[in-house]
Biopython code that builds the backbone (N, CA, C, O; Angstrom):
import numpy as np
from Bio.PDB.StructureBuilder import StructureBuilder

atoms = [
    (1, "MET", "N", (352.840, 5.340, 93.399)),
    (1, "MET", "CA", (352.744, 4.654, 94.637)),
    (1, "MET", "C", (351.303, 4.169, 94.807)),
    (1, "MET", "O", (350.347, 4.892, 94.527)),
    (2, "VAL", "N", (351.185, 2.986, 95.252)),
    (2, "VAL", "CA", (349.869, 2.393, 95.375)),
    (2, "VAL", "C", (349.507, 2.329, 96.861)),
    (2, "VAL", "O", (350.280, 1.852, 97.692)),
    (3, "PHE", "N", (348.274, 2.841, 97.171)),
    (3, "PHE", "CA", (347.814, 2.806, 98.561)),
    (3, "PHE", "C", (346.909, 1.620, 98.754)),
    (3, "PHE", "O", (346.102, 1.279, 97.890)),
    (4, "ARG", "N", (347.050, 1.026, 99.850)),
    (4, "ARG", "CA", (346.206, -0.126, 100.138)),
    (4, "ARG", "C", (344.909, 0.335, 100.795)),
    (4, "ARG", "O", (344.712, 1.533, 101.000)),
    (5, "GLY", "N", (344.040, -0.585, 101.122)),
    (5, "GLY", "CA", (342.702, -0.311, 101.609)),
    (5, "GLY", "C", (342.615, 0.495, 102.900)),
    (5, "GLY", "O", (341.558, 1.086, 103.121)),
    (6, "GLY", "N", (343.548, 0.576, 103.717)),
    (6, "GLY", "CA", (343.449, 1.331, 104.962)),
    (6, "GLY", "C", (344.812, 1.593, 105.554)),
    (6, "GLY", "O", (345.821, 1.048, 105.107)),
    (7, "ARG", "N", (344.824, 2.407, 106.531)),
    (7, "ARG", "CA", (346.081, 2.770, 107.168)),
    (7, "ARG", "C", (346.309, 1.837, 108.338)),
    (7, "ARG", "O", (345.392, 1.575, 109.116)),
    (8, "ARG", "N", (347.491, 1.349, 108.464)),
    (8, "ARG", "CA", (347.836, 0.453, 109.565)),
    (8, "ARG", "C", (348.973, 1.069, 110.376)),
    (8, "ARG", "O", (349.791, 1.831, 109.862)),
    (9, "GLY", "N", (348.995, 0.719, 111.637)),
    (9, "GLY", "CA", (350.069, 1.244, 112.481)),
    (9, "GLY", "C", (349.584, 2.440, 113.281)),
    (9, "GLY", "O", (348.464, 2.431, 113.792)),
    (10, "ARG", "N", (350.404, 3.454, 113.394)),
    (10, "ARG", "CA", (350.068, 4.634, 114.189)),
    (10, "ARG", "C", (348.982, 5.449, 113.501)),
    (10, "ARG", "O", (348.865, 5.440, 112.275)),
    (11, "PRO", "N", (348.165, 6.177, 114.331)),
    (11, "PRO", "CA", (347.128, 7.006, 113.716)),
    (11, "PRO", "C", (347.748, 8.227, 113.041)),
    (11, "PRO", "O", (348.849, 8.658, 113.383)),
    (12, "GLY", "N", (347.037, 8.751, 112.108)),
    (12, "GLY", "CA", (347.525, 9.939, 111.416)),
    (12, "GLY", "C", (347.307, 11.186, 112.247)),
    (12, "GLY", "O", (346.864, 11.122, 113.394)),
    (13, "LEU", "N", (347.624, 12.309, 111.653)),
    (13, "LEU", "CA", (347.518, 13.589, 112.332)),
    (13, "LEU", "C", (346.078, 13.874, 112.756)),
    (13, "LEU", "O", (345.835, 14.311, 113.881)),
    (14, "LEU", "N", (345.138, 13.630, 111.871)),
    (14, "LEU", "CA", (343.740, 13.881, 112.168)),
    (14, "LEU", "C", (343.246, 12.999, 113.320)),
    (14, "LEU", "O", (342.504, 13.465, 114.185)),
    (15, "GLY", "N", (343.654, 11.738, 113.332)),
    (15, "GLY", "CA", (343.274, 10.829, 114.417)),
    (15, "GLY", "C", (343.843, 11.273, 115.749)),
    (15, "GLY", "O", (343.166, 11.182, 116.773)),
    (16, "THR", "N", (345.080, 11.754, 115.750)),
    (16, "THR", "CA", (345.720, 12.226, 116.978)),
    (16, "THR", "C", (345.019, 13.468, 117.514)),
    (16, "THR", "O", (344.798, 13.594, 118.719)),
    (17, "VAL", "N", (344.672, 14.385, 116.613)),
    (17, "VAL", "CA", (343.973, 15.604, 117.025)),
    (17, "VAL", "C", (342.603, 15.246, 117.597)),
    (17, "VAL", "O", (342.192, 15.806, 118.613)),
    (18, "ALA", "N", (341.905, 14.332, 116.964)),
    (18, "ALA", "CA", (340.579, 13.933, 117.439)),
    (18, "ALA", "C", (340.676, 13.286, 118.817)),
    (18, "ALA", "O", (339.875, 13.582, 119.704)),
    (19, "ARG", "N", (341.651, 12.411, 118.994)),
    (19, "ARG", "CA", (341.818, 11.740, 120.290)),
    (19, "ARG", "C", (342.145, 12.766, 121.369)),
    (19, "ARG", "O", (341.605, 12.684, 122.472)),
    (20, "THR", "N", (343.005, 13.718, 121.082)),
    (20, "THR", "CA", (343.368, 14.761, 122.044)),
    (20, "THR", "C", (342.146, 15.593, 122.422)),
    (20, "THR", "O", (341.954, 15.932, 123.590)),
    (21, "ALA", "N", (341.324, 15.918, 121.430)),
    (21, "ALA", "CA", (340.123, 16.704, 121.695)),
    (21, "ALA", "C", (339.162, 15.946, 122.599)),
    (21, "ALA", "O", (338.556, 16.541, 123.491)),
    (22, "VAL", "N", (339.016, 14.657, 122.386)),
    (22, "VAL", "CA", (338.124, 13.842, 123.217)),
    (22, "VAL", "C", (338.637, 13.787, 124.650)),
    (22, "VAL", "O", (337.857, 13.941, 125.590)),
    (23, "VAL", "N", (339.927, 13.572, 124.830)),
    (23, "VAL", "CA", (340.514, 13.497, 126.174)),
    (23, "VAL", "C", (340.382, 14.838, 126.889)),
    (23, "VAL", "O", (340.007, 14.884, 128.060)),
    (24, "ALA", "N", (340.688, 15.934, 126.187)),
    (24, "ALA", "CA", (340.594, 17.259, 126.804)),
    (24, "ALA", "C", (339.147, 17.585, 127.158)),
    (24, "ALA", "O", (338.878, 18.135, 128.226)),
    (25, "GLY", "N", (338.229, 17.255, 126.282)),
    (25, "GLY", "CA", (336.820, 17.519, 126.546)),
    (25, "GLY", "C", (336.316, 16.727, 127.736)),
    (25, "GLY", "O", (335.566, 17.250, 128.560)),
    (26, "THR", "N", (336.722, 15.474, 127.831)),
    (26, "THR", "CA", (336.319, 14.640, 128.957)),
    (26, "THR", "C", (336.891, 15.191, 130.259)),
    (26, "THR", "O", (336.192, 15.239, 131.271)),
    (27, "ALA", "N", (338.143, 15.602, 130.241)),
    (27, "ALA", "CA", (338.777, 16.163, 131.443)),
    (27, "ALA", "C", (338.075, 17.444, 131.881)),
    (27, "ALA", "O", (337.863, 17.663, 133.074)),
    (28, "LYS", "N", (337.716, 18.287, 130.919)),
    (28, "LYS", "CA", (337.035, 19.547, 131.247)),
    (28, "LYS", "C", (335.650, 19.273, 131.828)),
    (28, "LYS", "O", (335.249, 19.912, 132.800)),
    (29, "ALA", "N", (334.923, 18.333, 131.244)),
    (29, "ALA", "CA", (333.588, 17.997, 131.739)),
    (29, "ALA", "C", (333.667, 17.430, 133.158)),
    (29, "ALA", "O", (332.840, 17.760, 134.008)),
    (30, "THR", "N", (334.654, 16.583, 133.410)),
    (30, "THR", "CA", (334.839, 16.008, 134.743)),
    (30, "THR", "C", (335.183, 17.095, 135.754)),
    (30, "THR", "O", (334.663, 17.104, 136.869)),
    (31, "SER", "N", (336.056, 18.002, 135.360)),
    (31, "SER", "CA", (336.457, 19.097, 136.240)),
    (31, "SER", "C", (335.264, 19.989, 136.575)),
    (31, "SER", "O", (335.085, 20.374, 137.730)),
    (32, "ASN", "N", (334.458, 20.315, 135.587)),
    (32, "ASN", "CA", (333.272, 21.148, 135.822)),
    (32, "ASN", "C", (332.292, 20.455, 136.766)),
    (32, "ASN", "O", (331.719, 21.092, 137.649)),
    (33, "ALA", "N", (332.105, 19.160, 136.578)),
    (33, "ALA", "CA", (331.185, 18.420, 137.437)),
    (33, "ALA", "C", (331.683, 18.412, 138.879)),
    (33, "ALA", "O", (330.891, 18.561, 139.810)),
    (34, "MET", "N", (332.974, 18.241, 139.066)),
    (34, "MET", "CA", (333.532, 18.240, 140.422)),
    (34, "MET", "C", (333.405, 19.620, 141.064)),
    (34, "MET", "O", (333.113, 19.721, 142.255)),
    (35, "ASP", "N", (333.621, 20.691, 140.283)),
    (35, "ASP", "CA", (333.470, 22.051, 140.816)),
    (35, "ASP", "C", (332.034, 22.311, 141.249)),
    (35, "ASP", "O", (331.801, 22.867, 142.322)),
    (36, "ARG", "N", (331.068, 21.913, 140.420)),
    (36, "ARG", "CA", (329.660, 22.103, 140.786)),
    (36, "ARG", "C", (329.326, 21.342, 142.053)),
    (36, "ARG", "O", (328.609, 21.848, 142.916)),
    (37, "ARG", "N", (329.841, 20.134, 142.168)),
    (37, "ARG", "CA", (329.561, 19.313, 143.348)),
    (37, "ARG", "C", (330.144, 19.953, 144.601)),
    (37, "ARG", "O", (329.477, 20.000, 145.635)),
    (38, "SER", "N", (331.380, 20.447, 144.528)),
    (38, "SER", "CA", (331.993, 21.066, 145.710)),
    (38, "SER", "C", (331.286, 22.371, 146.076)),
    (38, "SER", "O", (331.152, 22.686, 147.258)),
    (39, "GLN", "N", (330.831, 23.132, 145.077)),
    (39, "GLN", "CA", (330.086, 24.355, 145.370)),
    (39, "GLN", "C", (328.752, 24.031, 146.026)),
    (39, "GLN", "O", (328.325, 24.735, 146.941)),
    (40, "ARG", "N", (328.096, 22.983, 145.574)),
    (40, "ARG", "CA", (326.817, 22.585, 146.159)),
    (40, "ARG", "C", (327.016, 22.146, 147.615)),
    (40, "ARG", "O", (326.222, 22.498, 148.487)),
    (41, "LYS", "N", (328.078, 21.377, 147.870)),
    (41, "LYS", "CA", (328.356, 20.944, 149.245)),
    (41, "LYS", "C", (328.653, 22.137, 150.146)),
    (41, "LYS", "O", (328.169, 22.200, 151.276)),
    (42, "ALA", "N", (329.448, 23.085, 149.647)),
    (42, "ALA", "CA", (329.780, 24.269, 150.446)),
    (42, "ALA", "C", (328.522, 25.073, 150.745)),
    (42, "ALA", "O", (328.358, 25.582, 151.854)),
    (43, "SER", "N", (327.643, 25.188, 149.774)),
    (43, "SER", "CA", (326.393, 25.914, 149.978)),
    (43, "SER", "C", (325.521, 25.219, 151.009)),
    (43, "SER", "O", (324.918, 25.882, 151.853)),
    (44, "GLU", "N", (325.442, 23.893, 150.954)),
    (44, "GLU", "CA", (324.651, 23.136, 151.929)),
    (44, "GLU", "C", (325.223, 23.294, 153.335)),
    (44, "GLU", "O", (324.474, 23.454, 154.298)),
    (45, "GLN", "N", (326.554, 23.248, 153.453)),
    (45, "GLN", "CA", (327.179, 23.403, 154.768)),
    (45, "GLN", "C", (326.909, 24.799, 155.324)),
    (45, "GLN", "O", (326.636, 24.955, 156.514)),
    (46, "GLN", "N", (326.985, 25.807, 154.466)),
    (46, "GLN", "CA", (326.736, 27.166, 154.917)),
    (46, "GLN", "C", (325.297, 27.312, 155.400)),
    (46, "GLN", "O", (325.049, 27.976, 156.406)),
    (47, "GLN", "N", (324.354, 26.704, 154.699)),
    (47, "GLN", "CA", (322.958, 26.759, 155.127)),
    (47, "GLN", "C", (322.775, 26.056, 156.469)),
    (47, "GLN", "O", (322.030, 26.535, 157.324)),
    (48, "GLU", "N", (323.454, 24.918, 156.660)),
    (48, "GLU", "CA", (323.364, 24.202, 157.937)),
    (48, "GLU", "C", (323.901, 25.056, 159.077)),
    (48, "GLU", "O", (323.300, 25.121, 160.149)),
    (49, "TYR", "N", (325.035, 25.709, 158.841)),
    (49, "TYR", "CA", (325.619, 26.561, 159.880)),
    (49, "TYR", "C", (324.684, 27.718, 160.213)),
    (49, "TYR", "O", (324.519, 28.067, 161.382)),
    (50, "GLN", "N", (324.077, 28.308, 159.201)),
    (50, "GLN", "CA", (323.156, 29.413, 159.451)),
    (50, "GLN", "C", (321.944, 28.940, 160.246)),
    (50, "GLN", "O", (321.482, 29.644, 161.143)),
    (51, "GLN", "N", (321.427, 27.760, 159.930)),
    (51, "GLN", "CA", (320.288, 27.230, 160.664)),
    (51, "GLN", "C", (320.661, 26.963, 162.122)),
    (51, "GLN", "O", (319.891, 27.281, 163.027)),
    (52, "GLU", "N", (321.839, 26.381, 162.351)),
    (52, "GLU", "CA", (322.292, 26.119, 163.714)),
    (52, "GLU", "C", (322.462, 27.423, 164.480)),
    (52, "GLU", "O", (322.113, 27.507, 165.658)),
    (53, "TYR", "N", (322.997, 28.440, 163.811)),
    (53, "TYR", "CA", (323.218, 29.726, 164.466)),
    (53, "TYR", "C", (321.883, 30.361, 164.849)),
    (53, "TYR", "O", (321.746, 30.928, 165.932)),
    (54, "GLN", "N", (320.908, 30.262, 163.961)),
    (54, "GLN", "CA", (319.601, 30.849, 164.241)),
    (54, "GLN", "C", (318.880, 30.099, 165.355)),
    (54, "GLN", "O", (318.110, 30.696, 166.107)),
    (55, "GLN", "N", (319.123, 28.798, 165.463)),
    (55, "GLN", "CA", (318.461, 28.002, 166.486)),
    (55, "GLN", "C", (319.041, 28.231, 167.872)),
    (55, "GLN", "O", (318.377, 27.986, 168.879)),
    (56, "GLN", "N", (320.261, 28.693, 167.920)),
    (56, "GLN", "CA", (320.879, 28.929, 169.222)),
    (56, "GLN", "C", (320.169, 30.089, 169.911)),
    (56, "GLN", "O", (319.942, 31.143, 169.317)),
    (57, "GLN", "N", (319.833, 29.873, 171.150)),
    (57, "GLN", "CA", (319.192, 30.923, 171.924)),
    (57, "GLN", "C", (320.255, 31.687, 172.695)),
    (57, "GLN", "O", (321.293, 31.127, 173.048)),
    (58, "PRO", "N", (320.003, 32.952, 172.955)),
    (58, "PRO", "CA", (321.004, 33.703, 173.718)),
    (58, "PRO", "C", (321.143, 33.106, 175.113)),
    (58, "PRO", "O", (320.166, 32.601, 175.667)),
    (59, "PRO", "N", (322.321, 33.155, 175.678)),
    (59, "PRO", "CA", (322.529, 32.588, 177.012)),
    (59, "PRO", "C", (321.685, 33.336, 178.046)),
    (59, "PRO", "O", (321.440, 34.534, 177.899)),
    (60, "PRO", "N", (321.247, 32.642, 179.073)),
    (60, "PRO", "CA", (320.429, 33.300, 180.091)),
    (60, "PRO", "C", (321.232, 34.374, 180.808)),
    (60, "PRO", "O", (322.448, 34.275, 180.970)),
    (61, "GLN", "N", (320.510, 35.397, 181.229)),
    (61, "GLN", "CA", (321.155, 36.486, 181.950)),
    (61, "GLN", "C", (321.595, 35.997, 183.323)),
    (61, "GLN", "O", (320.820, 35.372, 184.048)),
    (62, "VAL", "N", (322.826, 36.281, 183.667)),
    (62, "VAL", "CA", (323.367, 35.874, 184.955)),
    (62, "VAL", "C", (323.291, 37.064, 185.899)),
    (62, "VAL", "O", (323.689, 38.177, 185.555)),
    (63, "ALA", "N", (322.780, 36.811, 187.079)),
    (63, "ALA", "CA", (322.686, 37.878, 188.067)),
    (63, "ALA", "C", (324.092, 38.278, 188.502)),
    (63, "ALA", "O", (324.951, 37.414, 188.677)),
    (64, "PRO", "N", (324.338, 39.563, 188.677)),
    (64, "PRO", "CA", (325.681, 39.985, 189.097)),
    (64, "PRO", "C", (326.009, 39.442, 190.487)),
    (64, "PRO", "O", (325.167, 39.402, 191.383)),
    (65, "VAL", "N", (327.234, 39.037, 190.623)),
    (65, "VAL", "CA", (327.689, 38.482, 191.895)),
    (65, "VAL", "C", (328.043, 39.638, 192.818)),
    (65, "VAL", "O", (328.771, 40.552, 192.431)),
    (66, "GLN", "N", (327.528, 39.592, 194.028)),
    (66, "GLN", "CA", (327.847, 40.626, 194.994)),
    (66, "GLN", "C", (329.218, 40.323, 195.579)),
    (66, "GLN", "O", (329.537, 39.185, 195.924)),
    (67, "SER", "N", (330.003, 41.363, 195.676)),
    (67, "SER", "CA", (331.353, 41.146, 196.186)),
    (67, "SER", "C", (331.310, 40.916, 197.688)),
    (67, "SER", "O", (330.629, 41.621, 198.435)),
    (68, "VAL", "N", (332.055, 39.914, 198.098)),
    (68, "VAL", "CA", (332.159, 39.564, 199.504)),
    (68, "VAL", "C", (333.514, 40.055, 199.973)),
    (68, "VAL", "O", (334.516, 39.820, 199.296)),
    (69, "PRO", "N", (333.576, 40.724, 201.099)),
    (69, "PRO", "CA", (334.876, 41.188, 201.563)),
    (69, "PRO", "C", (335.804, 39.994, 201.774)),
    (69, "PRO", "O", (335.402, 38.991, 202.364)),
    (70, "PRO", "N", (337.029, 40.097, 201.297)),
    (70, "PRO", "CA", (337.947, 38.966, 201.417)),
    (70, "PRO", "C", (338.301, 38.688, 202.866)),
    (70, "PRO", "O", (338.279, 39.573, 203.721)),
    (71, "SER", "N", (338.625, 37.432, 203.110)),
    (71, "SER", "CA", (339.033, 37.056, 204.458)),
    (71, "SER", "C", (340.430, 37.598, 204.722)),
    (71, "SER", "O", (341.056, 38.152, 203.818)),
    (72, "GLY", "N", (340.914, 37.451, 205.909)),
    (72, "GLY", "CA", (342.206, 38.013, 206.292)),
    (72, "GLY", "C", (343.360, 37.485, 205.471)),
    (72, "GLY", "O", (344.232, 38.254, 205.065)),
    (73, "ALA", "N", (343.384, 36.169, 205.214)),
    (73, "ALA", "CA", (344.494, 35.582, 204.460)),
    (73, "ALA", "C", (344.485, 36.055, 203.018)),
    (73, "ALA", "O", (345.532, 36.367, 202.452)),
    (74, "ASP", "N", (343.285, 36.106, 202.421)),
    (74, "ASP", "CA", (343.194, 36.565, 201.041)),
    (74, "ASP", "C", (343.572, 38.032, 200.919)),
    (74, "ASP", "O", (344.210, 38.442, 199.950)),
    (75, "ASP", "N", (343.174, 38.817, 201.910)),
    (75, "ASP", "CA", (343.490, 40.243, 201.900)),
    (75, "ASP", "C", (345.002, 40.439, 201.997)),
    (75, "ASP", "O", (345.560, 41.300, 201.318)),
    (76, "LEU", "N", (345.654, 39.663, 202.820)),
    (76, "LEU", "CA", (347.095, 39.756, 202.980)),
    (76, "LEU", "C", (347.809, 39.400, 201.678)),
    (76, "LEU", "O", (348.751, 40.079, 201.267)),
    (77, "VAL", "N", (347.351, 38.332, 201.039)),
    (77, "VAL", "CA", (347.970, 37.909, 199.775)),
    (77, "VAL", "C", (347.792, 38.986, 198.714)),
    (77, "VAL", "O", (348.735, 39.291, 197.984)),
    (78, "SER", "N", (346.606, 39.564, 198.616)),
    (78, "SER", "CA", (346.378, 40.599, 197.601)),
    (78, "SER", "C", (347.231, 41.833, 197.871)),
    (78, "SER", "O", (347.729, 42.461, 196.936)),
    (79, "LYS", "N", (347.403, 42.185, 199.145)),
    (79, "LYS", "CA", (348.244, 43.350, 199.467)),
    (79, "LYS", "C", (349.706, 43.070, 199.143)),
    (79, "LYS", "O", (350.421, 43.946, 198.656)),
    (80, "LEU", "N", (350.146, 41.839, 199.416)),
    (80, "LEU", "CA", (351.529, 41.489, 199.070)),
    (80, "LEU", "C", (351.732, 41.508, 197.554)),
    (80, "LEU", "O", (352.785, 41.924, 197.070)),
    (81, "GLN", "N", (350.730, 41.061, 196.817)),
    (81, "GLN", "CA", (350.838, 41.097, 195.357)),
    (81, "GLN", "C", (350.898, 42.535, 194.852)),
    (81, "GLN", "O", (351.653, 42.846, 193.931)),
    (82, "GLU", "N", (350.112, 43.391, 195.448)),
    (82, "GLU", "CA", (350.149, 44.812, 195.082)),
    (82, "GLU", "C", (351.535, 45.392, 195.329)),
    (82, "GLU", "O", (352.086, 46.101, 194.487)),
    (83, "LEU", "N", (352.094, 45.075, 196.507)),
    (83, "LEU", "CA", (353.444, 45.573, 196.833)),
    (83, "LEU", "C", (354.461, 45.053, 195.819)),
    (83, "LEU", "O", (355.332, 45.797, 195.368)),
    (84, "GLY", "N", (354.345, 43.758, 195.459)),
    (84, "GLY", "CA", (355.271, 43.191, 194.485)),
    (84, "GLY", "C", (355.174, 43.885, 193.136)),
    (84, "GLY", "O", (356.192, 44.126, 192.487)),
    (85, "GLN", "N", (353.962, 44.208, 192.711)),
    (85, "GLN", "CA", (353.788, 44.901, 191.439)),
    (85, "GLN", "C", (354.369, 46.306, 191.497)),
    (85, "GLN", "O", (355.002, 46.768, 190.548)),
    (86, "LEU", "N", (354.147, 46.974, 192.611)),
    (86, "LEU", "CA", (354.721, 48.320, 192.764)),
    (86, "LEU", "C", (356.247, 48.262, 192.757)),
    (86, "LEU", "O", (356.903, 49.129, 192.179)),
    (87, "HIS", "N", (356.799, 47.260, 193.387)),
    (87, "HIS", "CA", (358.252, 47.110, 193.428)),
    (87, "HIS", "C", (358.801, 46.810, 192.032)),
    (87, "HIS", "O", (359.816, 47.379, 191.629)),
    (88, "GLN", "N", (358.133, 45.916, 191.292)),
    (88, "GLN", "CA", (358.600, 45.565, 189.950)),
    (88, "GLN", "C", (358.482, 46.737, 188.989)),
    (88, "GLN", "O", (359.311, 46.891, 188.092)),
    (89, "SER", "N", (357.460, 47.560, 189.169)),
    (89, "SER", "CA", (357.291, 48.699, 188.263)),
    (89, "SER", "C", (358.244, 49.843, 188.596)),
    (89, "SER", "O", (358.370, 50.787, 187.817)),
    (90, "GLY", "N", (358.918, 49.768, 189.746)),
    (90, "GLY", "CA", (359.896, 50.791, 190.105)),
    (90, "GLY", "C", (359.346, 51.890, 190.990)),
    (90, "GLY", "O", (360.056, 52.854, 191.274)),
    (91, "VAL", "N", (358.127, 51.778, 191.427)),
    (91, "VAL", "CA", (357.545, 52.801, 192.294)),
    (91, "VAL", "C", (358.164, 52.718, 193.689)),
    (91, "VAL", "O", (358.420, 53.744, 194.320)),
    (92, "LEU", "N", (358.404, 51.492, 194.170)),
    (92, "LEU", "CA", (359.008, 51.285, 195.485)),
    (92, "LEU", "C", (360.458, 50.851, 195.322)),
    (92, "LEU", "O", (360.785, 50.054, 194.443)),
    (93, "THR", "N", (361.308, 51.376, 196.169)),
    (93, "THR", "CA", (362.697, 50.928, 196.184)),
    (93, "THR", "C", (362.775, 49.622, 196.962)),
    (93, "THR", "O", (361.789, 49.184, 197.556)),
    (94, "ASP", "N", (363.945, 49.006, 196.956)),
    (94, "ASP", "CA", (364.115, 47.744, 197.681)),
    (94, "ASP", "C", (363.877, 47.930, 199.179)),
    (94, "ASP", "O", (363.249, 47.091, 199.826)),
    (95, "ALA", "N", (364.378, 49.021, 199.715)),
    (95, "ALA", "CA", (364.225, 49.270, 201.155)),
    (95, "ALA", "C", (362.762, 49.523, 201.512)),
    (95, "ALA", "O", (362.268, 49.029, 202.526)),
    (96, "GLU", "N", (362.071, 50.300, 200.666)),
    (96, "GLU", "CA", (360.658, 50.590, 200.935)),
    (96, "GLU", "C", (359.815, 49.316, 200.823)),
    (96, "GLU", "O", (358.898, 49.098, 201.615)),
    (97, "PHE", "N", (360.131, 48.494, 199.849)),
    (97, "PHE", "CA", (359.408, 47.246, 199.661)),
    (97, "PHE", "C", (359.607, 46.325, 200.866)),
    (97, "PHE", "O", (358.645, 45.741, 201.366)),
    (98, "ALA", "N", (360.854, 46.193, 201.334)),
    (98, "ALA", "CA", (361.151, 45.333, 202.483)),
    (98, "ALA", "C", (360.442, 45.825, 203.729)),
    (98, "ALA", "O", (359.916, 45.026, 204.504)),
    (99, "ALA", "N", (360.423, 47.156, 203.931)),
    (99, "ALA", "CA", (359.777, 47.735, 205.120)),
    (99, "ALA", "C", (358.257, 47.493, 205.074)),
    (99, "ALA", "O", (357.660, 47.109, 206.080)),
    (100, "ALA", "N", (357.649, 47.713, 203.932)),
    (100, "ALA", "CA", (356.196, 47.529, 203.798)),
    (100, "ALA", "C", (355.822, 46.068, 203.942)),
    (100, "ALA", "O", (354.785, 45.741, 204.520)),
    (101, "LYS", "N", (356.666, 45.184, 203.415)),
    (101, "LYS", "CA", (356.381, 43.747, 203.525)),
    (101, "LYS", "C", (356.494, 43.307, 204.972)),
    (101, "LYS", "O", (355.635, 42.571, 205.459)),
    (102, "SER", "N", (357.515, 43.733, 205.658)),
    (102, "SER", "CA", (357.663, 43.324, 207.061)),
    (102, "SER", "C", (356.535, 43.887, 207.916)),
    (102, "SER", "O", (356.104, 43.240, 208.870)),
    (103, "GLN", "N", (356.055, 45.075, 207.589)),
    (103, "GLN", "CA", (354.939, 45.662, 208.340)),
    (103, "GLN", "C", (353.660, 44.863, 208.118)),
    (103, "GLN", "O", (352.886, 44.678, 209.057)),
    (104, "LEU", "N", (353.418, 44.379, 206.881)),
    (104, "LEU", "CA", (352.227, 43.580, 206.602)),
    (104, "LEU", "C", (352.305, 42.209, 207.278)),
    (104, "LEU", "O", (351.298, 41.704, 207.773)),
    (105, "LEU", "N", (353.482, 41.617, 207.298)),
    (105, "LEU", "CA", (353.629, 40.271, 207.828)),
    (105, "LEU", "C", (353.652, 40.241, 209.365)),
    (105, "LEU", "O", (353.431, 39.191, 209.969)),
    (106, "SER", "N", (353.912, 41.366, 209.977)),
    (106, "SER", "CA", (353.972, 41.371, 211.449)),
    (106, "SER", "C", (352.636, 41.655, 212.068)),
    (106, "SER", "O", (352.519, 41.693, 213.293)),
]
sb = StructureBuilder()
sb.init_structure("model")
sb.init_model(0)
sb.init_chain("A")
sb.init_seg("    ")
for serial, (resi, resn, name, xyz) in enumerate(atoms, 1):
    if name == "N":
        sb.init_residue(resn, " ", resi, " ")
    sb.init_atom(name, np.array(xyz, "f"), 0.0, 1.0, " ", f" {name:<3s}", serial, name[0])
structure = sb.get_structure()
């Protein structure tokens, strides 16, 4: 069998292996570069957050509010709410709740 000066048509086994190695190597290099870039960005963001956190000053101390005795209407509403909670929890029966409510409202 006589071979001519070169191979024509599809590449041989060695050519296919070489092409595969080049493609895989390029893909790996690209992947590594993208990973390094994302790690660098994450590190920069973390540093920015830490700087912002350190720059924040603690909130000013707020003076405690002195309690003011509630007015008559507010006091009545709070007492009715207390009665309702006692009734719902089962401490007061229906009759006791009705009697206490009518006494507050009168």
